[in-house]
Residue frames as qw, qx, qy, qz and C-alpha x, y, z in Angstrom:
[[0.336, -0.789, -0.511, 0.064, 15.51, -22.09, -19.85],
 [0.450, -0.420, -0.072, 0.785, 18.30, -19.56, -19.32],
 [0.137, 0.161, 0.404, 0.890, 17.15, -17.62, -22.39],
 [0.300, -0.645, -0.583, -0.393, 13.62, -17.25, -20.96],
 [0.010, 0.267, -0.402, 0.876, 13.13, -14.34, -18.52],
 [0.676, -0.387, -0.409, -0.475, 10.66, -16.14, -16.27],
 [0.194, -0.391, 0.701, -0.564, 10.39, -16.55, -12.49],
 [0.457, -0.072, -0.855, -0.235, 9.25, -20.12, -12.02],
 [0.397, -0.423, -0.760, 0.292, 8.10, -19.99, -8.37],
 [0.003, 0.278, -0.053, 0.959, 6.85, -16.41, -8.29],
 [0.586, -0.453, -0.308, -0.597, 3.28, -17.24, -7.23],
 [0.779, -0.324, -0.496, 0.207, 4.49, -19.54, -4.44],
 [0.409, 0.030, -0.314, 0.856, 6.69, -16.76, -3.09],
 [0.257, -0.363, -0.089, -0.891, 3.72, -14.37, -3.10],
 [0.741, -0.433, -0.431, -0.279, 1.60, -16.89, -1.18],
 [0.695, -0.196, -0.449, 0.526, 4.38, -17.30, 1.36],
 [0.156, 0.177, -0.152, 0.960, 4.65, -13.53, 1.70],
 [0.484, -0.447, -0.293, -0.693, 0.89, -13.33, 2.19],
 [0.780, -0.402, -0.476, 0.053, 1.01, -15.87, 5.04],
 [0.549, -0.062, -0.354, 0.755, 3.92, -14.09, 6.74],
 [0.067, -0.280, 0.014, -0.958, 2.16, -10.71, 6.62],
 [0.641, -0.461, -0.391, -0.472, -1.04, -12.28, 7.92],
 [0.748, -0.317, -0.471, 0.343, 0.85, -13.78, 10.85],
 [0.323, 0.077, -0.223, 0.916, 2.48, -10.42, 11.52],
 [0.327, -0.397, -0.186, -0.837, -0.93, -8.76, 11.48],
 [0.747, -0.445, -0.470, -0.153, -2.32, -11.36, 13.87],
 [0.625, -0.154, -0.420, 0.640, 0.60, -10.70, 16.20],
 [0.048, 0.221, -0.075, 0.971, -0.12, -6.96, 16.15],
 [0.559, -0.447, -0.343, -0.608, -3.81, -7.60, 16.90],
 [0.772, -0.372, -0.484, 0.175, -2.89, -9.79, 19.85],
 [0.469, -0.004, -0.298, 0.831, -0.39, -7.18, 21.08],
 [0.135, -0.077, 0.060, -0.986, -2.94, -4.34, 20.85],
 [0.233, -0.399, -0.873, -0.157, -5.95, -6.39, 21.90],
 [0.130, -0.563, -0.537, 0.614, -7.04, -3.86, 24.54],
 [0.094, 0.366, -0.183, -0.908, -7.13, -1.06, 21.96],
 [0.240, -0.087, -0.785, -0.565, -9.04, -3.26, 19.52],
 [0.219, -0.467, -0.841, 0.166, -11.51, -4.23, 22.23],
 [0.048, -0.526, -0.327, 0.784, -12.06, -0.58, 23.22],
 [0.168, 0.300, -0.353, -0.870, -12.57, 0.69, 19.68],
 [0.358, 0.003, -0.759, -0.544, -14.62, -2.19, 18.27],
 [0.478, -0.309, -0.818, -0.081, -16.51, -3.92, 21.08],
 [0.271, -0.326, -0.629, 0.651, -16.66, -2.03, 24.39],
 [0.094, 0.543, 0.384, -0.741, -19.66, 0.18, 25.20],
 [0.021, -0.068, -0.634, -0.770, -21.26, -0.08, 21.76],
 [0.414, 0.234, 0.406, -0.781, -24.79, 1.35, 21.89],
 [0.795, 0.419, 0.038, -0.436, -25.79, -0.18, 18.52],
 [0.805, -0.061, 0.537, 0.246, -24.67, -3.05, 16.33],
 [0.520, 0.844, -0.006, -0.133, -24.00, -0.72, 13.40],
 [0.010, -0.789, 0.606, 0.102, -20.21, -0.81, 13.78],
 [0.543, -0.203, 0.815, 0.014, -20.12, -4.59, 14.10],
 [0.715, 0.521, 0.456, -0.099, -22.35, -5.01, 11.04],
 [0.426, 0.881, -0.181, -0.101, -20.33, -2.65, 8.85],
 [0.151, -0.678, 0.719, 0.042, -16.96, -3.99, 10.03],
 [0.668, -0.001, 0.742, -0.053, -18.25, -7.55, 9.60],
 [0.694, 0.672, 0.237, -0.102, -19.31, -6.72, 6.05],
 [0.217, 0.866, -0.442, -0.087, -15.90, -5.23, 5.27],
 [0.352, -0.466, 0.812, -0.009, -14.12, -8.29, 6.67],
 [0.747, 0.263, 0.601, -0.108, -16.46, -10.67, 4.83],
 [0.591, 0.800, -0.019, -0.099, -15.83, -8.86, 1.55],
 [0.004, 0.789, -0.614, -0.018, -12.10, -8.85, 2.26],
 [0.568, -0.249, 0.782, -0.063, -12.10, -12.57, 3.10],
 [0.778, 0.475, 0.400, -0.100, -13.99, -13.55, -0.06],
 [0.457, 0.857, -0.234, -0.037, -11.61, -11.55, -2.23],
 [0.211, -0.677, 0.704, -0.032, -8.61, -12.99, -0.40],
 [0.722, -0.010, 0.689, -0.062, -9.78, -16.58, -0.91],
 [0.721, 0.666, 0.189, -0.048, -10.35, -15.89, -4.59],
 [0.204, 0.875, -0.440, -0.001, -6.88, -14.37, -4.87],
 [0.464, -0.457, 0.758, -0.036, -5.31, -17.37, -3.14],
 [0.800, 0.285, 0.524, -0.058, -7.12, -19.73, -5.54],
 [0.576, 0.814, -0.069, -0.014, -5.80, -17.77, -8.52],
 [0.056, -0.787, 0.613, -0.030, -2.25, -17.80, -7.14],
 [0.660, -0.184, 0.727, -0.045, -2.43, -21.57, -6.62],
 [0.769, 0.553, 0.317, -0.040, -3.68, -21.96, -10.19],
 [0.381, 0.879, -0.286, 0.028, -0.85, -19.81, -11.54],
 [0.406, -0.602, 0.687, -0.014, 1.61, -21.85, -9.49],
 [0.783, 0.140, 0.605, 0.037, 0.52, -24.95, -11.41],
 [0.609, 0.788, 0.091, 0.017, 0.82, -23.04, -14.69],
 [0.003, 0.870, -0.492, -0.010, 4.37, -21.93, -13.83],
 [0.574, -0.340, 0.744, 0.036, 5.43, -25.50, -13.05],
 [0.770, 0.433, 0.469, 0.013, 3.84, -26.75, -16.27],
 [0.421, 0.897, -0.137, -0.018, 5.65, -24.09, -18.29],
 [0.219, -0.726, 0.651, 0.029, 8.98, -25.02, -16.73],
 [0.690, -0.054, 0.722, 0.023, 8.40, -28.73, -17.43],
 [0.693, 0.678, 0.238, -0.062, 7.41, -27.93, -21.02],
 [0.238, 0.885, -0.400, -0.030, 10.70, -26.12, -21.68],
 [0.418, -0.501, 0.758, -0.008, 12.69, -28.94, -20.03],
 [0.782, 0.242, 0.573, -0.045, 10.91, -31.53, -22.20],
 [0.594, 0.804, -0.010, -0.029, 11.74, -29.59, -25.37],
 [0.034, 0.825, -0.563, 0.027, 15.39, -29.18, -24.38],
 [0.519, -0.308, 0.795, -0.057, 15.59, -32.91, -23.56],
 [0.338, 0.261, -0.689, -0.585, 14.14, -33.77, -27.02],
 [0.068, 0.243, 0.958, -0.137, 11.16, -35.68, -25.65],
 [0.069, -0.654, -0.664, -0.356, 7.40, -35.17, -26.00],
 [0.052, 0.363, -0.176, 0.914, 6.81, -31.52, -24.98],
 [0.595, -0.411, -0.060, -0.688, 3.50, -32.41, -23.28],
 [0.654, -0.053, -0.732, 0.182, 4.89, -35.31, -21.24],
 [0.401, -0.377, -0.647, 0.527, 3.47, -35.22, -17.68],
 [0.059, 0.105, 0.071, -0.990, 1.65, -31.94, -18.44],
 [0.327, 0.514, 0.721, -0.331, -2.12, -31.65, -18.14],
 [0.276, 0.421, 0.584, 0.636, -3.96, -30.69, -21.31],
 [0.139, -0.888, -0.439, -0.010, -5.74, -27.96, -19.31],
 [0.466, -0.555, 0.035, 0.688, -2.55, -25.97, -18.78],
 [0.281, 0.863, -0.007, -0.421, -2.08, -22.78, -20.79],
 [0.028, -0.609, 0.679, 0.409, 1.13, -23.89, -22.50],
 [0.385, 0.093, 0.911, 0.119, -0.45, -27.23, -23.44],
 [0.433, 0.725, 0.490, -0.217, -3.42, -25.48, -25.03],
 [0.157, 0.839, -0.281, -0.439, -1.08, -23.10, -26.86],
 [0.203, -0.372, 0.843, 0.331, 1.02, -26.00, -28.21],
 [0.423, 0.341, 0.840, 0.004, -2.07, -27.95, -29.30],
 [0.360, 0.822, 0.257, -0.358, -3.61, -24.92, -31.00],
 [0.104, 0.753, -0.482, -0.435, -0.47, -24.11, -32.98],
 [0.300, -0.164, 0.914, 0.218, -0.05, -27.77, -33.92],
 [0.455, 0.535, 0.702, -0.116, -3.62, -27.97, -35.26],
 [0.302, 0.869, -0.002, -0.393, -3.24, -24.73, -37.22],
 [0.080, -0.596, 0.697, 0.390, 0.02, -25.98, -38.71],
 [0.378, 0.085, 0.912, 0.134, -1.54, -29.30, -39.77],
 [0.405, 0.715, 0.545, -0.165, -4.42, -27.42, -41.38],
 [0.500, 0.253, 0.300, 0.772, -1.93, -25.29, -43.36],
 [0.108, -0.923, -0.323, -0.178, -3.30, -22.17, -41.68],
 [0.344, 0.552, -0.308, 0.694, -0.97, -19.24, -40.95],
 [0.574, -0.518, -0.522, 0.360, -0.23, -18.97, -37.23],
 [0.029, 0.780, -0.008, 0.625, -0.75, -15.44, -35.90],
 [0.517, -0.117, -0.602, 0.597, 1.27, -15.11, -32.71],
 [0.075, -0.146, 0.176, -0.971, -0.20, -11.67, -32.01],
 [0.628, -0.280, -0.326, -0.649, -3.75, -13.02, -32.18],
 [0.746, -0.218, -0.615, 0.131, -2.92, -15.89, -29.84],
 [0.354, -0.008, -0.469, 0.809, -1.27, -13.54, -27.35],
 [0.281, -0.206, 0.010, -0.937, -4.19, -11.09, -27.41],
 [0.723, -0.282, -0.477, -0.412, -6.68, -13.92, -26.89],
 [0.660, -0.164, -0.618, 0.394, -4.74, -15.26, -23.92],
 [0.131, 0.071, -0.334, 0.931, -4.50, -11.84, -22.27],
 [0.480, -0.248, -0.178, -0.822, -8.24, -11.28, -22.73],
 [0.764, -0.257, -0.569, -0.163, -9.08, -14.70, -21.29],
 [0.589, -0.147, -0.562, 0.561, -6.82, -14.30, -18.25],
 [0.021, -0.244, 0.165, -0.956, -7.94, -10.75, -17.50],
 [0.628, -0.393, -0.310, -0.595, -11.42, -12.05, -16.70],
 [0.717, -0.194, -0.621, 0.250, -9.95, -14.28, -14.00],
 [0.346, -0.095, -0.421, 0.833, -9.04, -11.23, -11.89],
 [0.190, -0.534, -0.347, -0.747, -12.40, -9.48, -12.23],
 [0.622, -0.659, -0.412, -0.094, -13.67, -10.39, -8.76],
 [0.628, -0.368, -0.203, 0.655, -10.45, -9.40, -6.91],
 [0.217, 0.244, 0.174, 0.929, -10.45, -6.17, -8.93],
 [0.371, -0.648, -0.408, -0.524, -14.02, -5.47, -7.80],
 [0.687, -0.595, -0.342, 0.238, -13.09, -6.14, -4.16],
 [0.550, -0.101, -0.053, 0.827, -10.01, -3.92, -4.44],
 [0.019, 0.367, 0.239, 0.899, -12.09, -1.03, -5.80],
 [0.507, -0.614, -0.443, -0.412, -14.88, -1.54, -3.26],
 [0.648, -0.329, -0.514, 0.456, -12.97, -1.93, 0.00],
 [0.247, -0.020, -0.184, 0.951, -12.04, 1.72, 0.38],
 [0.329, -0.351, -0.315, -0.819, -15.62, 2.73, -0.42],
 [0.635, -0.472, -0.610, -0.037, -16.92, 0.53, 2.38],
 [0.455, -0.258, -0.393, 0.756, -14.85, 2.59, 4.81],
 [0.068, -0.116, -0.110, -0.985, -16.38, 5.76, 3.41],
 [0.527, -0.408, -0.554, -0.498, -19.84, 4.21, 3.70],
 [0.613, -0.417, -0.590, 0.319, -19.17, 3.25, 7.32],
 [0.272, -0.113, -0.218, 0.930, -17.95, 6.75, 8.07],
 [0.261, -0.259, -0.301, -0.880, -21.06, 8.29, 6.56],
 [0.624, -0.457, -0.593, -0.224, -23.36, 5.98, 8.52],
 [0.564, -0.331, -0.493, 0.574, -21.43, 6.63, 11.73],
 [0.099, 0.014, -0.060, 0.993, -21.56, 10.39, 11.22],
 [0.430, -0.392, -0.458, -0.672, -25.29, 10.09, 10.65],
 [0.650, -0.467, -0.583, 0.139, -25.60, 8.32, 14.00],
 [0.416, -0.190, -0.301, 0.837, -23.48, 11.04, 15.60],
 [0.117, -0.215, -0.187, -0.951, -25.70, 13.74, 14.12],
 [0.568, -0.488, -0.553, -0.365, -28.80, 11.99, 15.46],
 [0.620, -0.410, -0.488, 0.457, -27.17, 11.87, 18.91],
 [0.240, -0.026, -0.097, 0.966, -26.19, 15.54, 18.66],
 [0.306, -0.393, -0.385, -0.777, -29.74, 16.43, 17.73],
 [0.651, -0.527, -0.544, -0.046, -31.07, 14.60, 20.77],
 [0.546, -0.268, -0.351, 0.712, -28.47, 16.27, 22.97],
 [0.049, 0.137, 0.076, 0.986, -29.43, 19.71, 21.71],
 [0.443, -0.488, -0.521, -0.542, -33.11, 18.96, 22.24],
 [0.699, -0.688, -0.155, -0.121, -32.55, 18.31, 25.91],
 [0.117, 0.783, -0.517, 0.325, -29.56, 19.54, 27.85],
 [0.526, -0.440, 0.654, -0.320, -29.88, 16.68, 30.28],
 [0.947, 0.241, 0.001, -0.212, -30.21, 13.94, 27.65],
 [0.427, -0.593, 0.659, 0.176, -27.20, 11.73, 28.31],
 [0.765, 0.216, 0.595, 0.115, -28.18, 9.18, 25.68],
 [0.513, 0.855, 0.076, 0.001, -27.86, 11.80, 22.96],
 [0.037, -0.853, 0.518, 0.045, -24.26, 12.56, 23.88],
 [0.644, -0.254, 0.719, 0.058, -23.58, 8.85, 24.10],
 [0.750, 0.526, 0.399, 0.050, -24.84, 8.42, 20.54],
 [0.278, 0.929, -0.243, -0.032, -22.48, 11.17, 19.42],
 [0.308, -0.639, 0.704, 0.035, -19.53, 9.38, 20.97],
 [0.740, 0.083, 0.668, 0.000, -20.75, 6.04, 19.60],
 [0.650, 0.742, 0.162, -0.037, -21.07, 7.50, 16.12],
 [0.133, 0.877, -0.462, -0.025, -17.56, 8.91, 16.19],
 [0.507, -0.408, 0.759, -0.005, -16.22, 5.59, 17.49],
 [0.778, 0.349, 0.521, -0.026, -18.02, 3.70, 14.74],
 [0.489, 0.865, -0.104, -0.044, -16.62, 6.07, 12.11],
 [0.133, -0.753, 0.644, 0.015, -13.12, 5.49, 13.48],
 [0.637, -0.172, 0.751, -0.027, -13.44, 1.71, 13.58],
 [0.757, 0.530, 0.381, -0.030, -14.94, 1.32, 10.10],
 [0.348, 0.897, -0.270, -0.044, -12.33, 3.64, 8.61],
 [0.296, -0.618, 0.728, 0.015, -9.48, 1.74, 10.27],
 [0.733, 0.074, 0.675, -0.041, -10.89, -1.62, 9.14],
 [0.680, 0.705, 0.195, -0.046, -11.38, -0.47, 5.55],
 [0.184, 0.888, -0.419, -0.042, -7.95, 1.16, 5.28],
 [0.432, -0.473, 0.767, 0.009, -6.09, -1.83, 6.75],
 [0.746, 0.257, 0.613, -0.023, -7.97, -4.31, 4.57],
 [0.560, 0.824, 0.038, -0.077, -7.49, -2.12, 1.51],
 [0.005, -0.814, 0.575, 0.082, -3.73, -1.79, 2.04],
 [0.531, -0.252, 0.808, 0.019, -3.26, -5.54, 2.56],
 [0.698, 0.446, 0.559, -0.040, -5.57, -6.54, -0.26],
 [0.417, 0.891, -0.073, -0.161, -4.34, -3.84, -2.63],
 [0.161, -0.700, 0.673, 0.175, -0.71, -4.87, -2.19],
 [0.485, -0.087, 0.864, 0.103, -1.38, -8.51, -2.99],
 [0.618, 0.669, 0.383, -0.156, -3.76, -7.61, -5.81],
 [0.241, 0.873, -0.365, -0.214, -0.86, -5.72, -7.35],
 [0.273, -0.461, 0.838, 0.109, 1.38, -8.76, -6.83],
 [0.667, 0.304, 0.673, -0.102, -1.30, -10.96, -8.40],
 [0.536, 0.824, 0.013, -0.183, -1.11, -8.77, -11.49],
 [0.002, 0.745, -0.651, -0.142, 2.69, -9.20, -11.43],
 [0.534, -0.127, 0.836, -0.006, 2.29, -12.98, -11.22],
 [0.675, 0.575, 0.440, -0.138, -0.11, -12.96, -14.16],
 [0.351, 0.882, -0.261, -0.176, 2.22, -10.75, -16.19],
 [0.249, -0.573, 0.775, 0.096, 5.18, -13.00, -15.35],
 [0.635, 0.121, 0.763, -0.031, 3.29, -16.12, -16.48],
 [0.619, 0.725, 0.274, -0.126, 1.92, -14.64, -19.70],
 [0.147, 0.861, -0.451, -0.182, 5.33, -13.20, -20.53],
 [0.406, -0.372, 0.830, 0.089, 6.89, -16.64, -20.02],
 [0.681, 0.385, 0.618, -0.070, 4.29, -18.27, -22.28],
 [0.500, 0.855, 0.016, -0.135, 4.90, -15.73, -25.05],
 [0.065, -0.761, 0.627, 0.154, 8.68, -16.07, -24.74],
 [0.543, -0.111, 0.831, 0.057, 8.45, -19.86, -24.99],
 [0.651, 0.619, 0.422, -0.120, 6.12, -19.49, -27.97],
 [0.321, 0.902, -0.238, -0.161, 8.54, -17.13, -29.70],
 [0.148, -0.668, 0.725, 0.081, 11.68, -19.16, -28.91],
 [0.336, -0.145, 0.931, 0.014, 10.43, -22.74, -29.35],
 [0.514, 0.445, 0.710, -0.184, 7.01, -22.95, -31.02],
 [0.412, 0.804, -0.009, -0.428, 7.00, -20.26, -33.73],
 [0.084, 0.591, -0.716, -0.363, 10.15, -21.64, -35.45],
 [0.276, -0.020, 0.961, 0.020, 8.51, -25.07, -35.43],
 [0.320, 0.538, 0.772, -0.111, 4.98, -24.25, -36.55],
 [0.271, 0.889, 0.190, -0.315, 5.21, -20.99, -38.48],
 [0.649, 0.178, 0.356, 0.649, 6.87, -20.28, -41.81],
 [0.016, 0.886, 0.110, -0.451, 7.71, -16.60, -42.14],
 [0.608, 0.789, -0.047, 0.071, 9.09, -14.79, -45.18],
 [0.049, -0.834, 0.541, -0.093, 12.42, -14.13, -43.49],
 [0.651, -0.319, 0.688, -0.050, 12.83, -17.74, -42.43],
 [0.832, 0.438, 0.340, 0.018, 11.91, -18.99, -45.93],
 [0.420, 0.871, -0.237, 0.092, 14.43, -16.61, -47.53],
 [0.306, -0.698, 0.641, -0.087, 17.07, -17.72, -45.06],
 [0.774, -0.043, 0.632, -0.007, 16.43, -21.38, -45.84],
 [0.727, 0.667, 0.161, 0.035, 16.37, -20.63, -49.57],
 [0.138, 0.887, -0.436, 0.057, 19.71, -18.84, -49.24],
 [0.526, -0.457, 0.716, -0.046, 21.11, -21.89, -47.49],
 [0.828, 0.305, 0.471, -0.011, 19.77, -24.10, -50.29],
 [0.534, 0.837, -0.114, 0.038, 21.44, -21.92, -52.91],
 [0.146, -0.770, 0.618, -0.057, 24.74, -22.13, -51.02],
 [0.715, -0.153, 0.682, -0.034, 24.42, -25.90, -50.91],
 [0.772, 0.574, 0.272, 0.015, 23.70, -25.98, -54.63],
 [0.256, 0.898, -0.358, 0.016, 26.76, -23.80, -55.29],
 [0.405, -0.547, 0.732, -0.028, 28.91, -26.27, -53.36],
 [0.791, 0.181, 0.583, -0.037, 27.33, -29.12, -55.30],
 [0.621, 0.784, 0.016, -0.014, 28.01, -27.38, -58.63],
 [0.003, 0.824, -0.567, 0.016, 31.64, -26.81, -57.63],
 [0.591, -0.279, 0.756, -0.029, 31.99, -30.47, -56.74],
 [0.783, 0.470, 0.407, -0.035, 30.37, -31.47, -60.02],
 [0.395, 0.885, -0.242, -0.038, 32.77, -29.16, -61.89],
 [0.246, -0.640, 0.728, -0.007, 35.70, -30.80, -60.14],
 [0.721, 0.042, 0.689, -0.056, 34.28, -34.23, -60.97],
 [0.689, 0.703, 0.155, -0.082, 33.78, -33.19, -64.60],
 [0.164, 0.847, -0.504, -0.037, 37.42, -32.05, -64.79],
 [0.479, -0.382, 0.789, -0.044, 38.46, -35.38, -63.35],
 [0.776, 0.348, 0.519, -0.091, 36.31, -37.25, -65.88],
 [0.529, 0.834, -0.132, -0.086, 37.81, -35.22, -68.76],
 [0.085, -0.722, 0.686, 0.001, 41.30, -36.00, -67.54],
 [0.626, -0.105, 0.769, -0.074, 40.42, -39.68, -67.24],
 [0.744, 0.591, 0.284, -0.127, 38.92, -39.64, -70.76],
 [0.330, 0.853, -0.396, -0.075, 42.09, -38.07, -72.15],
 [0.294, -0.520, 0.801, -0.035, 44.21, -40.69, -70.42],
 [0.733, 0.173, 0.645, -0.126, 41.98, -43.50, -71.66],
 [0.643, 0.752, 0.011, -0.143, 42.22, -42.11, -75.24],
 [0.109, 0.775, -0.621, -0.030, 46.00, -42.02, -75.02],
 [0.513, -0.270, 0.808, -0.105, 46.03, -45.56, -73.67],
 [0.777, 0.426, 0.438, -0.152, 43.78, -46.79, -76.49],
 [0.498, 0.825, -0.245, -0.105, 45.95, -45.07, -79.10],
 [0.112, -0.639, 0.761, -0.019, 49.07, -46.60, -77.61],
 [0.668, -0.008, 0.727, -0.158, 47.33, -49.98, -77.54],
 [0.743, 0.622, 0.186, -0.160, 46.30, -49.66, -81.17],
 [0.287, 0.817, -0.496, -0.059, 49.85, -48.73, -82.12],
 [0.350, -0.422, 0.831, -0.093, 51.24, -51.72, -80.25],
 [0.760, 0.252, 0.564, -0.202, 48.60, -53.94, -81.88],
 [0.644, 0.746, -0.098, -0.139, 49.60, -52.77, -85.38],
 [0.068, 0.718, -0.692, 0.015, 53.25, -53.30, -84.60],
 [0.549, -0.187, 0.796, -0.174, 52.46, -56.76, -83.27],
 [0.788, 0.482, 0.316, -0.217, 50.44, -57.54, -86.42],
 [0.474, 0.791, -0.379, -0.083, 53.38, -56.50, -88.63],
 [0.187, -0.550, 0.806, -0.114, 55.75, -58.61, -86.55],
 [0.714, 0.070, 0.660, -0.222, 53.45, -61.63, -86.79],
 [0.744, 0.644, 0.039, -0.175, 53.27, -61.23, -90.59],
 [0.244, 0.763, -0.599, 0.008, 57.05, -61.07, -90.79],
 [0.430, -0.341, 0.816, -0.181, 57.40, -64.15, -88.58],
 [0.803, 0.321, 0.432, -0.254, 54.90, -65.96, -90.81],
 [0.619, 0.738, -0.248, -0.106, 56.92, -65.16, -93.93],
 [0.016, -0.651, 0.752, -0.105, 60.08, -66.32, -92.25],
 [0.635, -0.100, 0.728, -0.239, 58.45, -69.61, -91.27],
 [0.809, 0.521, 0.171, -0.211, 57.24, -70.16, -94.80],
 [0.449, 0.760, -0.470, 0.006, 60.73, -69.59, -96.17],
 [0.240, -0.537, 0.781, -0.209, 62.37, -71.69, -93.44],
 [0.595, 0.032, 0.780, -0.191, 60.09, -74.67, -93.84],
 [0.047, 0.134, -0.709, -0.690, 59.59, -74.10, -97.63],
 [0.321, 0.464, 0.758, -0.327, 55.86, -73.95, -97.27],
 [0.257, 0.516, 0.587, 0.568, 53.61, -72.97, -100.10],
 [0.039, 0.204, -0.032, 0.978, 52.47, -69.39, -100.38],
 [0.530, -0.410, -0.326, -0.667, 48.87, -70.22, -99.64],
 [0.611, -0.243, -0.700, 0.279, 49.76, -72.02, -96.39]]
């Protein structure tokens, strides 16, 4: 695992950071409650500001829940990837205790099936497919991130329209107090919607960026594990074949050298055996001559006939 540049608990850290910033924001809201009450709730002539701000917060909340769900999902993927590497390094089943729905499990199964079917494994194609599939997961948070700032602009435009209506009424009658009140209300609504949109956009935009970092970290880890552990196992490349062939030739050279040494030993043993046989034959001939001489002596000593 040391060779893999991968932060295992990155998504969990982002979730923790999200909770801490949310608590800090809640503390600021409680501290400045009077200001919030004055800007958002007190002396509102229409419900326009509440509706627009409520829509911004609803959009922000939906995107935030979706982002949290994705971070939780990536947290499971990170743990599965870490367990996969540990299983390989421990020489056990790589998919032990890992759900078949996890990214690394699907990658392992796909490469295994391609290898069994004698189909070349294209790592680039697998990586591109994974990136395309995971990019769709962030489509809704991306939409929310691009829309939040526009909701503030929309609220500002609506509020300025209200202010212009109030100004028109005020100009129509110098004593029309309601018209001036609408002007003030419109400006207040523009301020509140802009503040809400900007704050939500900054918070959401920061964690959307971190979500992209989490996704990049995970996909990078998957590709590193594929390159380091799976490609050497399931893919035969020209370089690897040449390297193995070179090793085979070296082994054959060692075998030929050993056979040459053995052949020299056999030749030496054959020469020694030939010498031994020649010496044996010489001894046998000498022994035969000695036996013939002894036989003649016995015939003469015991006066035996010649044909005895």
